[in-house]
C-alpha positions as CSV (number, residue, x, y, z in Angstrom):
1,X,-29.1,-48.7,-114.2
2,X,-31.5,-47.4,-111.9
3,X,-29.5,-44.8,-110.5
4,X,-30.8,-41.4,-112.3
5,X,-34.4,-42.5,-111.4
6,X,-33.9,-44.2,-107.8
7,X,-35.7,-41.7,-106.1
8,X,-38.9,-41.9,-108.3
9,X,-39.2,-45.4,-106.7
10,X,-40.6,-46.4,-103.3
11,X,-38.1,-48.9,-101.3
12,X,-40.3,-51.6,-102.2
13,X,-40.7,-50.9,-105.9
14,X,-36.9,-50.7,-105.7
15,X,-36.0,-53.8,-103.8
16,X,-38.6,-55.7,-106.5
17,X,-36.8,-53.4,-109.6
18,X,-33.5,-54.7,-108.5
19,X,-34.1,-58.4,-108.5
20,X,-36.6,-58.4,-111.6
21,X,-33.8,-56.6,-113.7
22,X,-31.3,-59.2,-112.8
23,X,-33.1,-61.6,-113.4
24,X,-34.6,-60.0,-116.9
25,X,-30.4,-59.6,-117.8
26,X,-29.7,-63.0,-117.0
27,X,-32.5,-64.5,-119.3
28,X,-31.6,-62.0,-122.2
29,X,-27.5,-61.7,-121.7
30,X,-27.1,-65.4,-121.2
31,X,-29.2,-67.7,-122.9
32,X,-26.5,-68.1,-125.8
33,X,-23.5,-66.7,-124.6
34,X,-22.3,-69.6,-123.7
35,X,-22.7,-70.9,-127.8
36,X,-21.2,-67.4,-128.7
37,X,-18.3,-67.6,-126.8
38,X,-17.3,-70.9,-128.1
39,X,-17.3,-69.7,-131.3
40,X,-16.5,-66.4,-131.1
41,X,-12.4,-65.0,-132.1
42,X,-11.6,-62.8,-129.5
43,X,-8.9,-60.3,-129.5
44,X,-7.7,-58.7,-126.2
45,X,-6.1,-55.2,-126.4
46,X,-4.0,-53.7,-123.9
47,X,-6.5,-52.8,-121.1
48,X,-5.9,-48.5,-119.8
49,X,-6.9,-46.8,-116.9
50,X,-10.0,-44.1,-117.1
51,X,-10.0,-42.4,-113.2
52,X,-11.1,-45.2,-110.9
53,X,-12.0,-47.9,-113.9
54,X,-9.8,-49.9,-116.1
55,X,-10.6,-50.4,-120.1
56,X,-10.2,-53.3,-121.9
57,X,-10.8,-53.4,-125.7
58,X,-12.1,-56.5,-127.0
59,X,-12.3,-57.0,-131.3
60,X,-14.8,-60.3,-131.3
61,X,-15.2,-62.4,-134.4
62,X,-17.9,-64.7,-135.1
63,X,-17.2,-65.8,-138.6
64,X,-20.1,-68.5,-139.5
65,X,-22.6,-65.4,-138.6
66,X,-20.5,-62.6,-140.6
67,X,-20.2,-60.4,-137.5
68,X,-17.2,-58.4,-136.5
69,X,-17.5,-55.5,-133.5
70,X,-15.5,-53.8,-131.0
71,X,-16.6,-53.9,-127.4
72,X,-14.8,-52.6,-124.1
73,X,-15.2,-53.7,-120.6
74,X,-15.4,-51.6,-118.2
75,X,-14.2,-52.9,-114.8
76,X,-13.8,-51.5,-111.2
77,X,-12.8,-52.3,-107.7
78,X,-15.6,-52.6,-105.2
79,X,-15.6,-53.7,-101.8
80,X,-12.1,-55.6,-103.0
81,X,-13.4,-57.1,-105.6
82,X,-12.8,-56.0,-109.4
83,X,-16.7,-55.8,-111.1
84,X,-17.6,-55.8,-114.5
85,X,-19.4,-52.2,-114.3
86,X,-20.5,-51.9,-118.0
87,X,-19.6,-53.1,-121.3
88,X,-19.4,-50.6,-124.8
89,X,-20.5,-52.3,-128.0
90,X,-19.2,-50.2,-130.9
91,X,-18.6,-46.9,-128.2
92,X,-21.8,-46.9,-126.9
93,X,-22.6,-48.2,-123.3
94,X,-25.0,-50.6,-122.0
95,X,-25.9,-49.1,-119.1
96,X,-26.4,-45.6,-120.4
97,X,-28.8,-47.1,-122.9
98,X,-30.7,-49.2,-120.2
99,X,-30.8,-45.5,-118.1
100,X,-31.9,-43.8,-120.8
101,X,-34.8,-46.5,-121.6
102,X,-35.8,-46.5,-117.6
103,X,-35.9,-42.9,-117.4
104,X,-38.4,-42.9,-120.2
105,X,-40.6,-45.3,-118.5
106,X,-40.5,-44.0,-115.0
107,X,-40.9,-40.7,-116.3
108,X,-44.3,-41.5,-118.1
109,X,-45.5,-44.1,-116.2
110,X,-43.6,-44.1,-112.4
111,X,-42.1,-46.9,-110.5
112,X,-45.3,-48.8,-111.1
113,X,-44.9,-49.1,-114.9
114,X,-41.7,-49.8,-115.0
115,X,-42.4,-53.0,-112.9
116,X,-45.2,-53.4,-115.4
117,X,-42.8,-53.4,-118.2
118,X,-40.2,-55.3,-116.2
119,X,-43.3,-58.2,-115.6
120,X,-44.9,-58.3,-119.0
121,X,-40.8,-59.0,-120.3
122,X,-39.9,-61.7,-117.5
123,X,-43.5,-63.7,-118.9
124,X,-42.7,-62.8,-121.9
125,X,-39.0,-64.8,-121.8
126,X,-40.3,-67.7,-120.0
127,X,-41.5,-66.7,-116.7
128,X,-44.7,-67.3,-115.2
129,X,-46.8,-64.7,-114.0
């Protein structure tokens, strides 16, 4: 997610960003994911190649929440392992969304401003100052 603005951060800021961003993703994405996937009905589509990536479409339905959505998982072989590199929600890339948010913050407030936003979100989600 930081790739388009990576050169705008110092090595120390980049290291701190990578650590804090990963922690925030876990807090935001994984907190309720267990319950979600226990109650969701997933219908996996046929995978297809897209350059070096494999795309796997999935229809998700959670009847008790009246939710139906389409996901597309983007997998890539990285260093001998297959890794998830992006998820599209209704056709919109999660990575691109993060890239756009990060770019706006870095362009306006630099690396220090980005780290401040991440730290504020960390505290909001229960992290300690």
